[in-house]
PDB file as gemmi writes it, atoms N, CA and C in Angstrom:
CRYST1    1.000    1.000    1.000  90.00  90.00  90.00 P 1                      
ATOM      1  N   MET A   1      28.832  51.628 -64.813  1.00  0.00           N  
ATOM      2  CA  MET A   1      29.822  51.038 -66.028  1.00  0.00           C  
ATOM      3  C   MET A   1      30.008  49.664 -65.900  1.00  0.00           C  
ATOM      4  N   LYS A   2      30.098  49.144 -64.630  1.00  0.00           N  
ATOM      5  CA  LYS A   2      30.298  47.778 -64.494  1.00  0.00           C  
ATOM      6  C   LYS A   2      29.151  46.886 -64.783  1.00  0.00           C  
ATOM      7  N   SER A   3      27.762  47.578 -64.433  1.00  0.00           N  
ATOM      8  CA  SER A   3      26.515  46.798 -64.678  1.00  0.00           C  
ATOM      9  C   SER A   3      26.263  46.874 -66.069  1.00  0.00           C  
ATOM     10  N   THR A   4      26.670  47.989 -67.044  1.00  0.00           N  
ATOM     11  CA  THR A   4      26.456  48.013 -68.407  1.00  0.00           C  
ATOM     12  C   THR A   4      27.311  46.785 -69.091  1.00  0.00           C  
ATOM     13  N   LEU A   5      28.692  46.941 -68.726  1.00  0.00           N  
ATOM     14  CA  LEU A   5      29.527  45.863 -69.111  1.00  0.00           C  
ATOM     15  C   LEU A   5      28.993  44.410 -68.831  1.00  0.00           C  
ATOM     16  N   ARG A   6      28.663  44.337 -67.501  1.00  0.00           N  
ATOM     17  CA  ARG A   6      28.063  42.953 -67.223  1.00  0.00           C  
ATOM     18  C   ARG A   6      26.886  42.441 -68.176  1.00  0.00           C  
ATOM     19  N   ARG A   7      25.926  43.291 -68.387  1.00  0.00           N  
ATOM     20  CA  ARG A   7      24.879  43.076 -69.289  1.00  0.00           C  
ATOM     21  C   ARG A   7      25.273  42.700 -70.688  1.00  0.00           C  
ATOM     22  N   ALA A   8      26.281  43.684 -71.019  1.00  0.00           N  
ATOM     23  CA  ALA A   8      26.733  43.177 -72.407  1.00  0.00           C  
ATOM     24  C   ALA A   8      27.244  41.989 -72.600  1.00  0.00           C  
ATOM     25  N   THR A   9      28.057  41.652 -71.445  1.00  0.00           N  
ATOM     26  CA  THR A   9      28.802  40.356 -71.577  1.00  0.00           C  
ATOM     27  C   THR A   9      27.842  39.222 -71.574  1.00  0.00           C  
ATOM     28  N   ILE A  10      26.750  39.375 -70.713  1.00  0.00           N  
ATOM     29  CA  ILE A  10      25.692  38.276 -70.638  1.00  0.00           C  
ATOM     30  C   ILE A  10      24.978  38.236 -71.833  1.00  0.00           C  
ATOM     31  N   ALA A  11      24.615  39.274 -72.504  1.00  0.00           N  
ATOM     32  CA  ALA A  11      23.818  39.219 -73.843  1.00  0.00           C  
ATOM     33  C   ALA A  11      24.641  38.650 -74.959  1.00  0.00           C  
ATOM     34  N   ALA A  12      25.955  39.082 -75.015  1.00  0.00           N  
ATOM     35  CA  ALA A  12      26.743  38.343 -75.912  1.00  0.00           C  
ATOM     36  C   ALA A  12      26.977  36.767 -75.690  1.00  0.00           C  
ATOM     37  N   PHE A  13      27.025  36.420 -74.461  1.00  0.00           N  
ATOM     38  CA  PHE A  13      27.019  35.005 -74.087  1.00  0.00           C  
ATOM     39  C   PHE A  13      25.752  34.287 -74.554  1.00  0.00           C  
ATOM     40  N   ALA A  14      24.579  34.899 -74.358  1.00  0.00           N  
ATOM     41  CA  ALA A  14      23.324  34.330 -74.567  1.00  0.00           C  
ATOM     42  C   ALA A  14      23.231  34.240 -76.153  1.00  0.00           C  
ATOM     43  N   ALA A  15      23.661  35.169 -76.877  1.00  0.00           N  
ATOM     44  CA  ALA A  15      23.477  35.269 -78.346  1.00  0.00           C  
ATOM     45  C   ALA A  15      24.434  34.153 -78.823  1.00  0.00           C  
ATOM     46  N   GLY A  16      25.645  33.904 -78.199  1.00  0.00           N  
ATOM     47  CA  GLY A  16      26.471  32.769 -78.623  1.00  0.00           C  
ATOM     48  C   GLY A  16      25.865  31.482 -78.516  1.00  0.00           C  
ATOM     49  N   LEU A  17      25.196  31.243 -77.251  1.00  0.00           N  
ATOM     50  CA  LEU A  17      24.572  30.052 -77.039  1.00  0.00           C  
ATOM     51  C   LEU A  17      23.399  29.890 -77.985  1.00  0.00           C  
ATOM     52  N   ALA A  18      22.872  30.620 -78.171  1.00  0.00           N  
ATOM     53  CA  ALA A  18      21.570  30.775 -79.216  1.00  0.00           C  
ATOM     54  C   ALA A  18      21.807  30.291 -80.451  1.00  0.00           C  
ATOM     55  N   SER A  19      22.981  30.796 -80.793  1.00  0.00           N  
ATOM     56  CA  SER A  19      23.481  30.502 -82.427  1.00  0.00           C  
ATOM     57  C   SER A  19      24.094  29.062 -82.339  1.00  0.00           C  
ATOM     58  N   CYS A  20      24.372  28.468 -81.164  1.00  0.00           N  
ATOM     59  CA  CYS A  20      24.893  26.941 -81.149  1.00  0.00           C  
ATOM     60  C   CYS A  20      23.880  26.022 -81.178  1.00  0.00           C  
ATOM     61  N   THR A  21      22.744  26.458 -80.604  1.00  0.00           N  
ATOM     62  CA  THR A  21      21.778  25.424 -80.466  1.00  0.00           C  
ATOM     63  C   THR A  21      21.144  25.042 -81.930  1.00  0.00           C  
ATOM     64  N   THR A  22      20.855  23.833 -82.032  1.00  0.00           N  
ATOM     65  CA  THR A  22      20.103  23.294 -83.257  1.00  0.00           C  
ATOM     66  C   THR A  22      19.075  22.369 -82.927  1.00  0.00           C  
ATOM     67  N   ALA A  23      18.076  22.189 -83.711  1.00  0.00           N  
ATOM     68  CA  ALA A  23      16.833  21.388 -83.363  1.00  0.00           C  
ATOM     69  C   ALA A  23      17.411  20.059 -83.367  1.00  0.00           C  
ATOM     70  N   ALA A  24      16.927  19.264 -82.266  1.00  0.00           N  
ATOM     71  CA  ALA A  24      17.447  17.899 -81.779  1.00  0.00           C  
ATOM     72  C   ALA A  24      16.763  16.932 -83.016  1.00  0.00           C  
ATOM     73  N   GLU A  25      17.628  16.260 -83.463  1.00  0.00           N  
ATOM     74  CA  GLU A  25      17.228  15.104 -84.416  1.00  0.00           C  
ATOM     75  C   GLU A  25      16.249  14.335 -83.911  1.00  0.00           C  
ATOM     76  N   PRO A  26      14.941  13.996 -84.715  1.00  0.00           N  
ATOM     77  CA  PRO A  26      13.948  13.225 -84.096  1.00  0.00           C  
ATOM     78  C   PRO A  26      14.559  11.478 -84.005  1.00  0.00           C  
ATOM     79  N   PRO A  27      13.900  10.943 -83.139  1.00  0.00           N  
ATOM     80  CA  PRO A  27      14.465   9.522 -82.992  1.00  0.00           C  
ATOM     81  C   PRO A  27      14.173   8.772 -84.310  1.00  0.00           C  
ATOM     82  N   PRO A  28      14.975   7.776 -84.585  1.00  0.00           N  
ATOM     83  CA  PRO A  28      14.711   7.025 -85.964  1.00  0.00           C  
ATOM     84  C   PRO A  28      13.388   6.382 -85.974  1.00  0.00           C  
ATOM     85  N   PHE A  29      12.900   6.138 -87.168  1.00  0.00           N  
ATOM     86  CA  PHE A  29      11.656   5.400 -87.596  1.00  0.00           C  
ATOM     87  C   PHE A  29      12.012   3.892 -87.375  1.00  0.00           C  
ATOM     88  N   LEU A  30      11.314   3.384 -86.370  1.00  0.00           N  
ATOM     89  CA  LEU A  30      11.523   2.059 -85.895  1.00  0.00           C  
ATOM     90  C   LEU A  30      10.720   0.857 -86.799  1.00  0.00           C  
ATOM     91  N   VAL A  31      11.467  -0.004 -86.955  1.00  0.00           N  
ATOM     92  CA  VAL A  31      10.709  -1.383 -87.646  1.00  0.00           C  
ATOM     93  C   VAL A  31      11.294  -2.319 -86.928  1.00  0.00           C  
ATOM     94  N   VAL A  32      10.323  -3.125 -86.135  1.00  0.00           N  
ATOM     95  CA  VAL A  32      10.680  -4.346 -85.375  1.00  0.00           C  
ATOM     96  C   VAL A  32      10.110  -5.578 -86.084  1.00  0.00           C  
ATOM     97  N   ILE A  33      11.154  -6.466 -86.138  1.00  0.00           N  
ATOM     98  CA  ILE A  33      10.980  -7.795 -86.533  1.00  0.00           C  
ATOM     99  C   ILE A  33      11.065  -8.722 -85.464  1.00  0.00           C  
ATOM    100  N   PRO A  34      10.088  -9.070 -84.698  1.00  0.00           N  
ATOM    101  CA  PRO A  34       9.989  -9.719 -83.532  1.00  0.00           C  
ATOM    102  C   PRO A  34      10.461 -11.384 -83.359  1.00  0.00           C  
ATOM    103  N   ASP A  35      10.504 -11.946 -84.696  1.00  0.00           N  
ATOM    104  CA  ASP A  35      10.741 -13.280 -84.416  1.00  0.00           C  
ATOM    105  C   ASP A  35      11.051 -13.748 -85.892  1.00  0.00           C  
ATOM    106  N   PRO A  36      11.649 -15.091 -86.065  1.00  0.00           N  
ATOM    107  CA  PRO A  36      12.121 -15.460 -87.439  1.00  0.00           C  
ATOM    108  C   PRO A  36      10.910 -15.645 -88.409  1.00  0.00           C  
ATOM    109  N   SER A  37       9.728 -15.447 -87.937  1.00  0.00           N  
ATOM    110  CA  SER A  37       8.580 -15.563 -88.968  1.00  0.00           C  
ATOM    111  C   SER A  37       8.477 -14.322 -89.942  1.00  0.00           C  
ATOM    112  N   CYS A  38       9.487 -13.268 -89.833  1.00  0.00           N  
ATOM    113  CA  CYS A  38       9.661 -12.307 -90.507  1.00  0.00           C  
ATOM    114  C   CYS A  38       8.422 -11.291 -90.465  1.00  0.00           C  
ATOM    115  N   THR A  39       7.643 -11.389 -89.554  1.00  0.00           N  
ATOM    116  CA  THR A  39       6.477 -10.360 -89.461  1.00  0.00           C  
ATOM    117  C   THR A  39       7.202  -9.019 -89.103  1.00  0.00           C  
ATOM    118  N   LEU A  40       6.551  -7.884 -89.792  1.00  0.00           N  
ATOM    119  CA  LEU A  40       7.091  -6.606 -89.462  1.00  0.00           C  
ATOM    120  C   LEU A  40       6.052  -5.745 -88.449  1.00  0.00           C  
ATOM    121  N   GLU A  41       6.564  -5.026 -87.594  1.00  0.00           N  
ATOM    122  CA  GLU A  41       5.923  -4.229 -86.830  1.00  0.00           C  
ATOM    123  C   GLU A  41       6.265  -2.840 -86.706  1.00  0.00           C  
ATOM    124  N   VAL A  42       5.409  -1.787 -86.809  1.00  0.00           N  
ATOM    125  CA  VAL A  42       5.667  -0.428 -86.753  1.00  0.00           C  
ATOM    126  C   VAL A  42       4.581   0.247 -85.729  1.00  0.00           C  
ATOM    127  N   ASN A  43       5.102   0.898 -84.780  1.00  0.00           N  
ATOM    128  CA  ASN A  43       4.178   1.408 -83.811  1.00  0.00           C  
ATOM    129  C   ASN A  43       3.186   0.414 -83.133  1.00  0.00           C  
ATOM    130  N   GLY A  44       3.719  -0.788 -82.833  1.00  0.00           N  
ATOM    131  CA  GLY A  44       3.096  -1.980 -82.497  1.00  0.00           C  
ATOM    132  C   GLY A  44       1.939  -2.649 -83.223  1.00  0.00           C  
ATOM    133  N   ARG A  45       1.886  -2.151 -84.485  1.00  0.00           N  
ATOM    134  CA  ARG A  45       1.134  -2.803 -85.436  1.00  0.00           C  
ATOM    135  C   ARG A  45       1.685  -3.583 -86.384  1.00  0.00           C  
ATOM    136  N   THR A  46       1.264  -4.764 -86.820  1.00  0.00           N  
ATOM    137  CA  THR A  46       1.756  -5.661 -87.854  1.00  0.00           C  
ATOM    138  C   THR A  46       1.477  -5.076 -89.320  1.00  0.00           C  
ATOM    139  N   VAL A  47       2.316  -4.957 -89.981  1.00  0.00           N  
ATOM    140  CA  VAL A  47       2.210  -4.268 -91.341  1.00  0.00           C  
ATOM    141  C   VAL A  47       2.923  -5.070 -92.442  1.00  0.00           C  
ATOM    142  N   SER A  48       2.421  -5.028 -93.669  1.00  0.00           N  
ATOM    143  CA  SER A  48       2.788  -5.803 -94.926  1.00  0.00           C  
ATOM    144  C   SER A  48       4.064  -4.988 -95.316  1.00  0.00           C  
ATOM    145  N   MET A  49       4.643  -5.360 -96.422  1.00  0.00           N  
ATOM    146  CA  MET A  49       5.812  -4.600 -96.980  1.00  0.00           C  
ATOM    147  C   MET A  49       5.252  -3.535 -97.774  1.00  0.00           C  
ATOM    148  N   ASN A  50       4.212  -3.476 -98.365  1.00  0.00           N  
ATOM    149  CA  ASN A  50       3.513  -2.242 -98.919  1.00  0.00           C  
ATOM    150  C   ASN A  50       3.063  -1.233 -98.069  1.00  0.00           C  
ATOM    151  N   GLU A  51       2.589  -1.567 -96.794  1.00  0.00           N  
ATOM    152  CA  GLU A  51       2.385  -0.703 -95.718  1.00  0.00           C  
ATOM    153  C   GLU A  51       3.528   0.000 -95.286  1.00  0.00           C  
ATOM    154  N   LEU A  52       4.720  -0.956 -95.123  1.00  0.00           N  
ATOM    155  CA  LEU A  52       5.903  -0.181 -94.701  1.00  0.00           C  
ATOM    156  C   LEU A  52       6.501   0.835 -95.679  1.00  0.00           C  
ATOM    157  N   ARG A  53       6.334   0.620 -97.009  1.00  0.00           N  
ATOM    158  CA  ARG A  53       6.695   1.370 -97.943  1.00  0.00           C  
ATOM    159  C   ARG A  53       6.029   2.877 -97.934  1.00  0.00           C  
ATOM    160  N   PHE A  54       4.546   2.773 -97.624  1.00  0.00           N  
ATOM    161  CA  PHE A  54       3.787   4.055 -97.382  1.00  0.00           C  
ATOM    162  C   PHE A  54       4.230   4.658 -96.295  1.00  0.00           C  
ATOM    163  N   LEU A  55       4.171   3.899 -95.060  1.00  0.00           N  
ATOM    164  CA  LEU A  55       4.769   4.583 -93.738  1.00  0.00           C  
ATOM    165  C   LEU A  55       6.210   5.146 -93.859  1.00  0.00           C  
ATOM    166  N   ALA A  56       7.135   4.546 -94.461  1.00  0.00           N  
ATOM    167  CA  ALA A  56       8.340   5.066 -94.792  1.00  0.00           C  
ATOM    168  C   ALA A  56       8.443   6.384 -95.518  1.00  0.00           C  
ATOM    169  N   GLN A  57       7.447   6.557 -96.461  1.00  0.00           N  
ATOM    170  CA  GLN A  57       7.350   7.803 -97.120  1.00  0.00           C  
ATOM    171  C   GLN A  57       6.942   8.811 -96.392  1.00  0.00           C  
ATOM    172  N   VAL A  58       6.060   8.598 -95.545  1.00  0.00           N  
ATOM    173  CA  VAL A  58       5.549   9.611 -94.658  1.00  0.00           C  
ATOM    174  C   VAL A  58       6.507   9.962 -93.601  1.00  0.00           C  
ATOM    175  N   GLU A  59       7.068   9.079 -93.020  1.00  0.00           N  
ATOM    176  CA  GLU A  59       8.120   9.178 -91.789  1.00  0.00           C  
ATOM    177  C   GLU A  59       9.501   9.866 -92.357  1.00  0.00           C  
ATOM    178  N   ARG A  60       9.836   9.824 -93.655  1.00  0.00           N  
ATOM    179  CA  ARG A  60      10.813  10.298 -94.297  1.00  0.00           C  
ATOM    180  C   ARG A  60      11.013  11.804 -94.332  1.00  0.00           C  
ATOM    181  N   LYS A  61       9.655  12.278 -94.248  1.00  0.00           N  
ATOM    182  CA  LYS A  61       9.539  13.834 -94.417  1.00  0.00           C  
ATOM    183  C   LYS A  61      10.170  14.380 -93.094  1.00  0.00           C  
ATOM    184  N   SER A  62      10.093  13.725 -92.213  1.00  0.00           N  
ATOM    185  CA  SER A  62      10.624  14.360 -90.793  1.00  0.00           C  
ATOM    186  C   SER A  62      11.881  13.641 -90.068  1.00  0.00           C  
ATOM    187  N   ARG A  63      12.255  12.637 -90.677  1.00  0.00           N  
ATOM    188  CA  ARG A  63      13.427  11.858 -90.277  1.00  0.00           C  
ATOM    189  C   ARG A  63      14.471  11.435 -91.235  1.00  0.00           C  
ATOM    190  N   LYS A  64      15.604  11.277 -90.628  1.00  0.00           N  
ATOM    191  CA  LYS A  64      16.663  10.872 -91.660  1.00  0.00           C  
ATOM    192  C   LYS A  64      17.248   9.635 -91.510  1.00  0.00           C  
ATOM    193  N   THR A  65      16.881   8.900 -90.282  1.00  0.00           N  
ATOM    194  CA  THR A  65      17.440   7.649 -89.999  1.00  0.00           C  
ATOM    195  C   THR A  65      16.265   6.726 -89.608  1.00  0.00           C  
ATOM    196  N   ALA A  66      16.649   5.336 -89.944  1.00  0.00           N  
ATOM    197  CA  ALA A  66      15.637   4.413 -89.556  1.00  0.00           C  
ATOM    198  C   ALA A  66      16.183   3.234 -88.834  1.00  0.00           C  
ATOM    199  N   ARG A  67      15.695   2.475 -87.996  1.00  0.00           N  
ATOM    200  CA  ARG A  67      16.293   1.534 -87.246  1.00  0.00           C  
ATOM    201  C   ARG A  67      15.410   0.095 -87.343  1.00  0.00           C  
ATOM    202  N   ILE A  68      16.009  -0.863 -87.649  1.00  0.00           N  
ATOM    203  CA  ILE A  68      15.357  -2.153 -87.553  1.00  0.00           C  
ATOM    204  C   ILE A  68      15.956  -2.939 -86.285  1.00  0.00           C  
ATOM    205  N   VAL A  69      14.838  -3.406 -85.503  1.00  0.00           N  
ATOM    206  CA  VAL A  69      15.165  -3.852 -84.282  1.00  0.00           C  
ATOM    207  C   VAL A  69      14.607  -5.440 -84.206  1.00  0.00           C  
ATOM    208  N   SER A  70      15.459  -6.329 -83.717  1.00  0.00           N  
ATOM    209  CA  SER A  70      14.944  -7.669 -83.636  1.00  0.00           C  
ATOM    210  C   SER A  70      15.358  -8.334 -82.093  1.00  0.00           C  
ATOM    211  N   GLY A  71      14.499  -9.145 -81.598  1.00  0.00           N  
ATOM    212  CA  GLY A  71      14.924  -9.598 -80.446  1.00  0.00           C  
ATOM    213  C   GLY A  71      15.407 -11.016 -80.517  1.00  0.00           C  
ATOM    214  N   SER A  72      15.516 -11.428 -81.712  1.00  0.00           N  
ATOM    215  CA  SER A  72      16.081 -12.923 -81.964  1.00  0.00           C  
ATOM    216  C   SER A  72      16.864 -12.961 -83.151  1.00  0.00           C  
ATOM    217  N   GLU A  73      17.556 -14.205 -83.292  1.00  0.00           N  
ATOM    218  CA  GLU A  73      18.325 -14.158 -84.595  1.00  0.00           C  
ATOM    219  C   GLU A  73      17.514 -14.530 -85.751  1.00  0.00           C  
ATOM    220  N   LEU A  74      17.858 -13.817 -86.763  1.00  0.00           N  
ATOM    221  CA  LEU A  74      16.967 -13.731 -88.194  1.00  0.00           C  
ATOM    222  C   LEU A  74      17.788 -14.209 -89.258  1.00  0.00           C  
ATOM    223  N   PRO A  75      16.950 -14.943 -90.127  1.00  0.00           N  
ATOM    224  CA  PRO A  75      17.514 -15.294 -91.552  1.00  0.00           C  
ATOM    225  C   PRO A  75      17.772 -13.813 -92.196  1.00  0.00           C  
ATOM    226  N   TYR A  76      18.789 -13.596 -92.835  1.00  0.00           N  
ATOM    227  CA  TYR A  76      18.855 -12.437 -93.585  1.00  0.00           C  
ATOM    228  C   TYR A  76      17.754 -12.093 -94.532  1.00  0.00           C  
ATOM    229  N   ARG A  77      17.048 -12.979 -95.159  1.00  0.00           N  
ATOM    230  CA  ARG A  77      16.034 -12.812 -95.934  1.00  0.00           C  
ATOM    231  C   ARG A  77      14.962 -11.991 -95.181  1.00  0.00           C  
ATOM    232  N   CYS A  78      14.874 -12.012 -93.756  1.00  0.00           N  
ATOM    233  CA  CYS A  78      13.870 -11.150 -93.122  1.00  0.00           C  
ATOM    234  C   CYS A  78      14.162  -9.653 -93.249  1.00  0.00           C  
ATOM    235  N   ILE A  79      15.445  -9.260 -93.116  1.00  0.00           N  
ATOM    236  CA  ILE A  79      15.790  -7.907 -93.088  1.00  0.00           C  
ATOM    237  C   ILE A  79      16.145  -7.242 -94.526  1.00  0.00           C  
ATOM    238  N   GLY A  80      16.647  -8.256 -95.409  1.00  0.00           N  
ATOM    239  CA  GLY A  80      17.123  -7.640 -96.704  1.00  0.00           C  
ATOM    240  C   GLY A  80      16.208  -6.651 -97.353  1.00  0.00           C  
ATOM    241  N   GLY A  81      14.757  -7.077 -97.463  1.00  0.00           N  
ATOM    242  CA  GLY A  81      13.671  -6.347 -98.200  1.00  0.00           C  
ATOM    243  C   GLY A  81      13.511  -5.031 -97.390  1.00  0.00           C  
ATOM    244  N   VAL A  82      13.629  -5.281 -95.977  1.00  0.00           N  
ATOM    245  CA  VAL A  82      13.236  -4.059 -95.320  1.00  0.00           C  
ATOM    246  C   VAL A  82      14.350  -2.909 -95.515  1.00  0.00           C  
ATOM    247  N   ILE A  83      15.553  -3.551 -95.320  1.00  0.00           N  
ATOM    248  CA  ILE A  83      16.722  -2.518 -95.601  1.00  0.00           C  
ATOM    249  C   ILE A  83      16.484  -1.863 -96.901  1.00  0.00           C  
ATOM    250  N   TYR A  84      16.308  -2.556 -98.117  1.00  0.00           N  
ATOM    251  CA  TYR A  84      16.080  -1.971 -99.390  1.00  0.00           C  
ATOM    252  C   TYR A  84      15.107  -0.991 -99.437  1.00  0.00           C  
ATOM    253  N   THR A  85      13.888  -1.355 -98.915  1.00  0.00           N  
ATOM    254  CA  THR A  85      12.526  -0.373 -98.839  1.00  0.00           C  
ATOM    255  C   THR A  85      13.010   0.674 -98.233  1.00  0.00           C  
ATOM    256  N   LEU A  86      13.560   0.665 -96.974  1.00  0.00           N  
ATOM    257  CA  LEU A  86      13.876   1.966 -96.174  1.00  0.00           C  
ATOM    258  C   LEU A  86      14.953   2.911 -96.981  1.00  0.00           C  
ATOM    259  N   GLN A  87      15.967   2.147 -97.664  1.00  0.00           N  
ATOM    260  CA  GLN A  87      16.912   2.887 -98.346  1.00  0.00           C  
ATOM    261  C   GLN A  87      16.441   3.599 -99.604  1.00  0.00           C  
ATOM    262  N   SER A  88      15.494   2.987-100.195  1.00  0.00           N  
ATOM    263  CA  SER A  88      14.764   3.343-101.565  1.00  0.00           C  
ATOM    264  C   SER A  88      13.849   4.544-101.271  1.00  0.00           C  
ATOM    265  N   GLU A  89      13.288   4.602-100.096  1.00  0.00           N  
ATOM    266  CA  GLU A  89      12.417   5.648 -99.849  1.00  0.00           C  
ATOM    267  C   GLU A  89      13.052   6.625 -99.192  1.00  0.00           C  
ATOM    268  N   GLY A  90      14.431   6.755 -99.185  1.00  0.00           N  
ATOM    269  CA  GLY A  90      15.129   8.060 -98.838  1.00  0.00           C  
ATOM    270  C   GLY A  90      15.801   8.126 -97.446  1.00  0.00           C  
ATOM    271  N   PHE A  91      15.672   7.191 -96.676  1.00  0.00           N  
ATOM    272  CA  PHE A  91      16.507   7.226 -95.473  1.00  0.00           C  
ATOM    273  C   PHE A  91      17.855   7.267 -95.533  1.00  0.00           C  
ATOM    274  N   GLU A  92      18.690   8.161 -95.120  1.00  0.00           N  
ATOM    275  CA  GLU A  92      20.108   8.164 -95.259  1.00  0.00           C  
ATOM    276  C   GLU A  92      20.785   7.297 -94.403  1.00  0.00           C  
ATOM    277  N   LEU A  93      20.342   6.918 -93.379  1.00  0.00           N  
ATOM    278  CA  LEU A  93      20.851   5.777 -92.565  1.00  0.00           C  
ATOM    279  C   LEU A  93      20.005   4.772 -92.037  1.00  0.00           C  
ATOM    280  N   VAL A  94      20.180   3.372 -92.297  1.00  0.00           N  
ATOM    281  CA  VAL A  94      19.485   2.284 -91.824  1.00  0.00           C  
ATOM    282  C   VAL A  94      20.300   1.782 -91.127  1.00  0.00           C  
ATOM    283  N   ASP A  95      20.028   1.230 -89.751  1.00  0.00           N  
ATOM    284  CA  ASP A  95      20.881   0.609 -88.856  1.00  0.00           C  
ATOM    285  C   ASP A  95      20.068  -0.727 -88.402  1.00  0.00           C  
ATOM    286  N   PHE A  96      20.743  -1.588 -87.739  1.00  0.00           N  
ATOM    287  CA  PHE A  96      20.181  -2.951 -87.265  1.00  0.00           C  
ATOM    288  C   PHE A  96      20.649  -3.099 -85.623  1.00  0.00           C  
ATOM    289  N   LEU A  97      19.727  -3.307 -84.959  1.00  0.00           N  
ATOM    290  CA  LEU A  97      19.911  -3.629 -83.536  1.00  0.00           C  
ATOM    291  C   LEU A  97      19.294  -5.052 -83.218  1.00  0.00           C  
ATOM    292  N   GLY A  98      20.027  -6.021 -82.962  1.00  0.00           N  
ATOM    293  CA  GLY A  98      19.489  -7.397 -82.611  1.00  0.00           C  
ATOM    294  C   GLY A  98      20.677  -8.130 -82.274  1.00  0.00           C  
ATOM    295  N   LYS A  99      20.174  -9.654 -82.191  1.00  0.00           N  
ATOM    296  CA  LYS A  99      21.215 -10.490 -81.766  1.00  0.00           C  
ATOM    297  C   LYS A  99      21.991 -11.090 -82.971  1.00  0.00           C  
ATOM    298  N   GLY A 100      21.605 -10.735 -84.178  1.00  0.00           N  
ATOM    299  CA  GLY A 100      22.493 -11.201 -85.129  1.00  0.00           C  
ATOM    300  C   GLY A 100      21.589 -11.706 -86.204  1.00  0.00           C  
ATOM    301  N   LEU A 101      22.250 -12.299 -87.186  1.00  0.00           N  
ATOM    302  CA  LEU A 101      21.727 -12.891 -88.334  1.00  0.00           C  
ATOM    303  C   LEU A 101      22.147 -14.230 -88.420  1.00  0.00           C  
ATOM    304  N   LYS A 102      21.096 -15.123 -88.872  1.00  0.00           N  
ATOM    305  CA  LYS A 102      21.362 -16.649 -89.107  1.00  0.00           C  
ATOM    306  C   LYS A 102      22.156 -16.895 -90.508  1.00  0.00           C  
ATOM    307  N   ARG A 103      23.110 -17.606 -90.578  1.00  0.00           N  
ATOM    308  CA  ARG A 103      23.513 -17.902 -91.897  1.00  0.00           C  
ATOM    309  C   ARG A 103      23.268 -19.574 -92.132  1.00  0.00           C  
ATOM    310  N   ARG A 104      22.867 -19.518 -93.401  1.00  0.00           N  
ATOM    311  CA  ARG A 104      22.530 -21.064 -93.687  1.00  0.00           C  
ATOM    312  C   ARG A 104      23.440 -21.695 -94.557  1.00  0.00           C  
TER     313      ARG A 104                                                      
END                                                                             
């Protein structure tokens, strides 16, 4: 009797855990702007704005978020077009990690 109860409890607990698990969100689509020259890098490769648009269309199928990363202060003109492109391609969230933006 105790064994049957123990198995039923374990089965119910396992079923509860299984119903709570969700697929992990994939990491954000990364766009790197390494310096103030406003060059764009995706997966270590320099890309144009048109190439970024195409890559964003492909990546949006499996991701909801995009991240712009910079190692130096940038003029806003460097990231403004990137933000617009990523949002227009359907990313729900576009965030920015970097040292900041230069104001002129």
